[in-house]
C-alpha positions as CSV (number, residue, x, y, z in Angstrom):
1,V,-6.0,-4.8,-3.5
2,E,-8.0,-7.9,-3.6
3,G,-9.6,-8.7,-7.0
4,E,-7.1,-6.6,-8.9
5,K,-4.8,-7.8,-11.6
6,I,-1.2,-8.3,-10.3
7,R,1.2,-5.9,-11.9
8,T,4.9,-6.7,-12.3
9,P,7.3,-3.9,-11.5
10,E,9.7,-4.7,-14.4
11,Y,6.9,-4.4,-17.0
12,Q,5.7,-1.1,-15.5
13,V,9.2,0.5,-15.4
14,F,9.8,-0.6,-18.9
15,L,6.6,1.0,-20.1
16,C,7.3,4.2,-18.2
17,I,10.7,4.5,-19.7
18,L,9.7,3.8,-23.3
19,I,6.3,5.6,-23.4
20,P,6.5,8.9,-21.4
21,I,2.8,9.5,-21.4
22,Y,2.3,6.1,-19.8
23,N,3.8,7.5,-16.6
24,I,0.8,9.7,-16.2
25,F,-1.6,6.8,-16.7
26,W,0.4,4.6,-14.3
27,I,0.3,7.3,-11.5
28,Y,-3.5,7.8,-12.0
29,N,-4.1,4.1,-12.0
30,T,-2.0,3.5,-8.9
31,A,-3.7,6.3,-7.1
32,Q,-7.0,4.7,-7.8
33,R,-5.8,1.4,-6.5
34,V,-4.6,3.1,-3.3
35,D,-8.0,4.9,-3.0
36,R,-9.8,1.5,-3.2
37,L,-7.4,0.1,-0.6
38,A,-8.0,2.9,1.9
39,S,-11.6,3.6,1.1
40,S,-12.3,5.4,4.3
41,E,-10.1,8.3,3.4
42,S,-10.5,11.1,0.8
43,P,-9.7,10.1,-2.8
44,I,-6.4,11.4,-4.3
45,A,-6.5,10.0,-7.8
46,T,-7.6,13.2,-9.5
47,L,-5.2,15.2,-7.5
48,C,-2.3,12.9,-8.5
49,L,-3.3,13.1,-12.1
50,I,-3.1,16.9,-12.1
51,F,0.2,16.8,-10.2
52,S,1.7,14.1,-12.6
53,I,1.1,16.5,-15.5
54,F,2.5,19.7,-14.0
55,I,4.8,18.7,-11.0
56,P,5.5,15.0,-11.4
57,I,7.5,14.5,-8.2
58,I,4.5,15.4,-6.0
59,A,2.2,12.5,-7.2
60,P,4.3,9.6,-5.9
61,I,4.8,11.4,-2.6
62,L,1.0,11.8,-2.2
63,I,0.5,8.1,-3.0
64,Q,3.2,7.0,-0.5
65,N,1.8,9.3,2.2
66,K,-1.6,7.7,1.8
67,I,-0.2,4.2,2.0
68,N,1.7,5.1,5.1
69,R,-1.4,6.6,6.8
70,Y,-3.4,3.5,5.8
71,I,-0.8,1.2,7.4
72,E,-0.6,3.3,10.6
73,T,-4.4,3.3,11.0
74,S,-4.8,-0.5,10.3
75,K,-2.4,-1.5,13.1
């Protein structure tokens, strides 16, 4: 996303491993970035936040699905 700070994967993985609650923040923040990228679709950030607390595997699937739909529509 243009205008966003670049995040390094190594640093993010390190924080997610050491600080378990950071994983929830990371998922929510990433979902917000994807929402800004694909602004024409419905937002998923709040839904991903809820899923990251109760069923953590669902949130990354939702994020990846939205990225895939964005790529397909932008071709």
